[in-house]
ROROLUM-661491 format. One record per residue (C-alpha): residue in three letters; x, y, z. Coordinates in Angstrom, 3 decimals. Layout:
# residues N
<gulo type="ALA" X="X" Y="Y" Z="Z"/>
...
END
This chain:
# residues 190
<gulo type="UNK" X="43.348" Y="-29.742" Z="74.023"/>
<gulo type="UNK" X="44.400" Y="-26.730" Z="75.750"/>
<gulo type="UNK" X="46.508" Y="-23.612" Z="74.564"/>
<gulo type="UNK" X="49.927" Y="-23.970" Z="74.313"/>
<gulo type="UNK" X="51.666" Y="-20.829" Z="75.618"/>
<gulo type="UNK" X="54.054" Y="-20.609" Z="73.252"/>
<gulo type="UNK" X="52.402" Y="-20.567" Z="69.472"/>
<gulo type="UNK" X="54.110" Y="-21.078" Z="66.486"/>
<gulo type="UNK" X="54.313" Y="-17.908" Z="64.716"/>
<gulo type="UNK" X="51.093" Y="-16.541" Z="62.714"/>
<gulo type="UNK" X="48.751" Y="-19.634" Z="63.522"/>
<gulo type="UNK" X="45.807" Y="-17.150" Z="63.434"/>
<gulo type="UNK" X="45.996" Y="-14.971" Z="60.633"/>
<gulo type="UNK" X="43.867" Y="-14.406" Z="57.673"/>
<gulo type="UNK" X="41.300" Y="-11.923" Z="55.786"/>
<gulo type="UNK" X="38.824" Y="-12.079" Z="58.971"/>
<gulo type="UNK" X="37.486" Y="-9.378" Z="61.033"/>
<gulo type="UNK" X="38.895" Y="-11.646" Z="63.386"/>
<gulo type="UNK" X="42.550" Y="-13.722" Z="63.416"/>
<gulo type="UNK" X="41.104" Y="-17.091" Z="63.989"/>
<gulo type="UNK" X="41.497" Y="-18.729" Z="60.566"/>
<gulo type="UNK" X="44.725" Y="-20.321" Z="60.322"/>
<gulo type="UNK" X="46.597" Y="-19.500" Z="56.715"/>
<gulo type="UNK" X="49.733" Y="-20.836" Z="55.349"/>
<gulo type="UNK" X="50.475" Y="-17.321" Z="53.626"/>
<gulo type="UNK" X="50.378" Y="-15.789" Z="57.553"/>
<gulo type="UNK" X="53.141" Y="-18.115" Z="58.260"/>
<gulo type="UNK" X="55.586" Y="-17.826" Z="55.601"/>
<gulo type="UNK" X="55.213" Y="-13.806" Z="55.874"/>
<gulo type="UNK" X="56.419" Y="-13.980" Z="59.679"/>
<gulo type="UNK" X="58.837" Y="-16.061" Z="59.798"/>
<gulo type="UNK" X="62.967" Y="-14.579" Z="58.858"/>
<gulo type="UNK" X="64.423" Y="-16.273" Z="55.879"/>
<gulo type="UNK" X="67.455" Y="-18.153" Z="56.386"/>
<gulo type="UNK" X="67.363" Y="-18.199" Z="60.175"/>
<gulo type="UNK" X="66.118" Y="-21.601" Z="61.260"/>
<gulo type="UNK" X="62.510" Y="-22.199" Z="61.532"/>
<gulo type="UNK" X="59.764" Y="-23.784" Z="59.017"/>
<gulo type="UNK" X="62.531" Y="-27.679" Z="60.135"/>
<gulo type="UNK" X="60.966" Y="-31.048" Z="59.375"/>
<gulo type="UNK" X="59.751" Y="-30.818" Z="62.728"/>
<gulo type="UNK" X="57.940" Y="-28.027" Z="63.283"/>
<gulo type="UNK" X="56.403" Y="-28.798" Z="59.623"/>
<gulo type="UNK" X="54.870" Y="-32.358" Z="61.360"/>
<gulo type="UNK" X="53.884" Y="-30.709" Z="64.455"/>
<gulo type="UNK" X="50.066" Y="-31.439" Z="65.062"/>
<gulo type="UNK" X="47.987" Y="-28.171" Z="64.619"/>
<gulo type="UNK" X="47.318" Y="-25.833" Z="67.913"/>
<gulo type="UNK" X="44.514" Y="-25.088" Z="67.517"/>
<gulo type="UNK" X="41.212" Y="-27.827" Z="66.096"/>
<gulo type="UNK" X="38.876" Y="-25.250" Z="64.517"/>
<gulo type="UNK" X="37.960" Y="-21.184" Z="64.723"/>
<gulo type="UNK" X="35.581" Y="-21.780" Z="68.093"/>
<gulo type="UNK" X="38.621" Y="-23.683" Z="70.253"/>
<gulo type="UNK" X="41.066" Y="-21.010" Z="68.406"/>
<gulo type="UNK" X="38.911" Y="-18.187" Z="69.519"/>
<gulo type="UNK" X="38.309" Y="-19.107" Z="73.206"/>
<gulo type="UNK" X="41.885" Y="-19.944" Z="73.644"/>
<gulo type="UNK" X="42.672" Y="-16.547" Z="72.172"/>
<gulo type="UNK" X="39.647" Y="-14.922" Z="74.604"/>
<gulo type="UNK" X="41.379" Y="-17.076" Z="77.660"/>
<gulo type="UNK" X="44.924" Y="-16.169" Z="76.869"/>
<gulo type="UNK" X="44.654" Y="-13.032" Z="75.690"/>
<gulo type="UNK" X="40.943" Y="-11.895" Z="76.754"/>
<gulo type="UNK" X="38.146" Y="-10.433" Z="74.065"/>
<gulo type="UNK" X="40.552" Y="-7.832" Z="72.913"/>
<gulo type="UNK" X="42.992" Y="-10.558" Z="71.615"/>
<gulo type="UNK" X="40.411" Y="-11.243" Z="69.361"/>
<gulo type="UNK" X="41.098" Y="-7.617" Z="67.795"/>
<gulo type="UNK" X="44.724" Y="-7.877" Z="67.328"/>
<gulo type="UNK" X="45.673" Y="-6.285" Z="63.914"/>
<gulo type="UNK" X="42.381" Y="-4.788" Z="62.994"/>
<gulo type="UNK" X="43.552" Y="-1.665" Z="62.236"/>
<gulo type="UNK" X="45.919" Y="-2.721" Z="59.490"/>
<gulo type="UNK" X="42.986" Y="-5.036" Z="58.464"/>
<gulo type="UNK" X="40.869" Y="-1.882" Z="57.486"/>
<gulo type="UNK" X="44.112" Y="0.283" Z="55.933"/>
<gulo type="UNK" X="44.822" Y="-2.881" Z="53.795"/>
<gulo type="UNK" X="40.464" Y="-3.786" Z="52.785"/>
<gulo type="UNK" X="39.094" Y="-0.569" Z="53.082"/>
<gulo type="UNK" X="42.186" Y="0.986" Z="50.293"/>
<gulo type="UNK" X="41.983" Y="-2.518" Z="48.246"/>
<gulo type="UNK" X="38.191" Y="-2.772" Z="48.232"/>
<gulo type="UNK" X="37.886" Y="0.245" Z="46.584"/>
<gulo type="UNK" X="40.209" Y="-0.117" Z="44.156"/>
<gulo type="UNK" X="38.880" Y="-3.549" Z="43.075"/>
<gulo type="UNK" X="35.549" Y="-2.905" Z="42.177"/>
<gulo type="UNK" X="37.234" Y="0.184" Z="40.335"/>
<gulo type="UNK" X="39.380" Y="-1.936" Z="38.589"/>
<gulo type="UNK" X="36.607" Y="-5.037" Z="37.117"/>
<gulo type="UNK" X="34.253" Y="-2.203" Z="36.492"/>
<gulo type="UNK" X="36.503" Y="-0.328" Z="34.016"/>
<gulo type="UNK" X="38.281" Y="-2.965" Z="32.877"/>
<gulo type="UNK" X="35.021" Y="-4.767" Z="32.123"/>
<gulo type="UNK" X="33.058" Y="-1.754" Z="30.431"/>
<gulo type="UNK" X="36.657" Y="-1.290" Z="28.370"/>
<gulo type="UNK" X="36.654" Y="-5.035" Z="26.987"/>
<gulo type="UNK" X="33.032" Y="-5.134" Z="26.286"/>
<gulo type="UNK" X="32.029" Y="-3.487" Z="22.749"/>
<gulo type="UNK" X="29.292" Y="-0.655" Z="23.699"/>
<gulo type="UNK" X="25.901" Y="-2.237" Z="24.003"/>
<gulo type="UNK" X="26.590" Y="-4.678" Z="24.625"/>
<gulo type="UNK" X="26.427" Y="-7.224" Z="27.865"/>
<gulo type="UNK" X="29.940" Y="-8.396" Z="29.208"/>
<gulo type="UNK" X="30.820" Y="-12.300" Z="28.201"/>
<gulo type="UNK" X="31.909" Y="-15.215" Z="30.474"/>
<gulo type="UNK" X="35.314" Y="-14.811" Z="28.825"/>
<gulo type="UNK" X="35.127" Y="-10.603" Z="29.762"/>
<gulo type="UNK" X="33.706" Y="-11.421" Z="33.250"/>
<gulo type="UNK" X="36.290" Y="-13.948" Z="33.690"/>
<gulo type="UNK" X="39.479" Y="-11.876" Z="32.990"/>
<gulo type="UNK" X="38.415" Y="-8.291" Z="34.687"/>
<gulo type="UNK" X="37.544" Y="-10.301" Z="37.958"/>
<gulo type="UNK" X="41.171" Y="-11.805" Z="37.996"/>
<gulo type="UNK" X="42.837" Y="-9.611" Z="36.734"/>
<gulo type="UNK" X="41.128" Y="-6.865" Z="39.410"/>
<gulo type="UNK" X="41.300" Y="-9.179" Z="42.714"/>
<gulo type="UNK" X="45.117" Y="-9.917" Z="41.775"/>
<gulo type="UNK" X="45.860" Y="-6.118" Z="41.041"/>
<gulo type="UNK" X="43.795" Y="-5.378" Z="44.074"/>
<gulo type="UNK" X="46.117" Y="-8.332" Z="46.166"/>
<gulo type="UNK" X="49.229" Y="-6.798" Z="44.785"/>
<gulo type="UNK" X="48.033" Y="-3.968" Z="46.333"/>
<gulo type="UNK" X="47.289" Y="-5.517" Z="49.090"/>
<gulo type="UNK" X="50.089" Y="-7.550" Z="50.171"/>
<gulo type="UNK" X="51.748" Y="-4.869" Z="51.952"/>
<gulo type="UNK" X="49.627" Y="-4.368" Z="54.576"/>
<gulo type="UNK" X="48.916" Y="-7.657" Z="54.582"/>
<gulo type="UNK" X="52.306" Y="-8.431" Z="55.705"/>
<gulo type="UNK" X="51.875" Y="-5.674" Z="58.318"/>
<gulo type="UNK" X="48.220" Y="-7.333" Z="59.753"/>
<gulo type="UNK" X="49.826" Y="-11.230" Z="59.870"/>
<gulo type="UNK" X="52.747" Y="-10.104" Z="61.830"/>
<gulo type="UNK" X="50.474" Y="-8.372" Z="64.275"/>
<gulo type="UNK" X="48.466" Y="-11.318" Z="64.282"/>
<gulo type="UNK" X="51.466" Y="-13.648" Z="65.076"/>
<gulo type="UNK" X="51.205" Y="-14.949" Z="68.212"/>
<gulo type="UNK" X="53.617" Y="-12.754" Z="71.094"/>
<gulo type="UNK" X="54.023" Y="-10.474" Z="69.145"/>
<gulo type="UNK" X="57.090" Y="-7.562" Z="69.377"/>
<gulo type="UNK" X="55.054" Y="-5.164" Z="67.556"/>
<gulo type="UNK" X="53.351" Y="-1.825" Z="69.387"/>
<gulo type="UNK" X="51.128" Y="-1.103" Z="66.348"/>
<gulo type="UNK" X="51.253" Y="-0.634" Z="62.551"/>
<gulo type="UNK" X="53.996" Y="1.792" Z="61.895"/>
<gulo type="UNK" X="56.416" Y="0.283" Z="64.422"/>
<gulo type="UNK" X="55.948" Y="-3.034" Z="62.655"/>
<gulo type="UNK" X="56.366" Y="-1.379" Z="59.145"/>
<gulo type="UNK" X="59.976" Y="0.395" Z="60.704"/>
<gulo type="UNK" X="61.617" Y="-2.671" Z="62.267"/>
<gulo type="UNK" X="60.128" Y="-5.155" Z="59.714"/>
<gulo type="UNK" X="61.927" Y="-3.210" Z="57.259"/>
<gulo type="UNK" X="64.811" Y="-2.226" Z="59.332"/>
<gulo type="UNK" X="65.433" Y="-5.624" Z="60.267"/>
<gulo type="UNK" X="64.648" Y="-7.509" Z="56.849"/>
<gulo type="UNK" X="65.063" Y="-4.757" Z="54.236"/>
<gulo type="UNK" X="62.064" Y="-3.452" Z="51.749"/>
<gulo type="UNK" X="61.226" Y="-6.518" Z="49.904"/>
<gulo type="UNK" X="59.518" Y="-7.956" Z="53.443"/>
<gulo type="UNK" X="56.463" Y="-5.990" Z="52.397"/>
<gulo type="UNK" X="56.647" Y="-8.614" Z="48.923"/>
<gulo type="UNK" X="56.481" Y="-11.718" Z="50.792"/>
<gulo type="UNK" X="52.881" Y="-14.011" Z="49.598"/>
<gulo type="UNK" X="52.764" Y="-11.497" Z="46.276"/>
<gulo type="UNK" X="53.372" Y="-14.540" Z="44.127"/>
<gulo type="UNK" X="50.797" Y="-16.978" Z="46.295"/>
<gulo type="UNK" X="47.961" Y="-13.991" Z="46.867"/>
<gulo type="UNK" X="47.688" Y="-12.742" Z="42.911"/>
<gulo type="UNK" X="47.962" Y="-16.663" Z="42.278"/>
<gulo type="UNK" X="45.093" Y="-17.192" Z="44.259"/>
<gulo type="UNK" X="43.253" Y="-14.157" Z="43.962"/>
<gulo type="UNK" X="43.118" Y="-14.489" Z="40.166"/>
<gulo type="UNK" X="40.671" Y="-17.439" Z="39.149"/>
<gulo type="UNK" X="38.763" Y="-17.318" Z="42.981"/>
<gulo type="UNK" X="37.889" Y="-13.133" Z="41.989"/>
<gulo type="UNK" X="37.293" Y="-14.331" Z="38.318"/>
<gulo type="UNK" X="34.617" Y="-16.921" Z="39.357"/>
<gulo type="UNK" X="33.264" Y="-14.647" Z="42.508"/>
<gulo type="UNK" X="32.829" Y="-12.552" Z="39.516"/>
<gulo type="UNK" X="31.353" Y="-14.775" Z="37.299"/>
<gulo type="UNK" X="28.813" Y="-16.030" Z="40.081"/>
<gulo type="UNK" X="28.077" Y="-12.366" Z="40.528"/>
<gulo type="UNK" X="27.346" Y="-11.547" Z="37.180"/>
<gulo type="UNK" X="25.006" Y="-14.493" Z="36.324"/>
<gulo type="UNK" X="23.321" Y="-13.899" Z="39.085"/>
<gulo type="UNK" X="22.250" Y="-9.770" Z="38.487"/>
<gulo type="UNK" X="21.429" Y="-11.658" Z="35.126"/>
<gulo type="UNK" X="18.353" Y="-14.419" Z="36.673"/>
<gulo type="UNK" X="17.312" Y="-11.837" Z="39.515"/>
<gulo type="UNK" X="16.844" Y="-8.470" Z="36.917"/>
END
């Protein structure tokens, strides 16, 4: 399958070091609202990539190896502070909800993990919007600050909240189960 020249916006974005995983919220975050796009014809179009390896090969062919790193700076700015916040929130909530001298129970772990994941994604979403836009095919942005300024100027500050509900709704169960598994594995191996 050849790589087409005019990819749909944000066809390859995600929370990976390389922009090779298609994600629905990326498309939603990059399309301007109320200006067309996203019509029925676009919804039924066949996917551009057959999988992650085909996507990576197309990016390297069209942009060179540096194309795989597009948006990596924004990814680091998104993930570095929010990862620390995520772990701090989980530890604080887990301790705060557990009686002194006891281990956190399943409900405590699930609740603390879910809340920590949702709150950290709430903080990460503005930079995620910038990252997604930088990774979008044929991005008009020169860098992180240019993307943030131009997006805010053209669409208002609310643009940085795009995908917030979806991110938080997805984060709660995913992170609840992640910490539940983590805590149970720790109990097994120690």
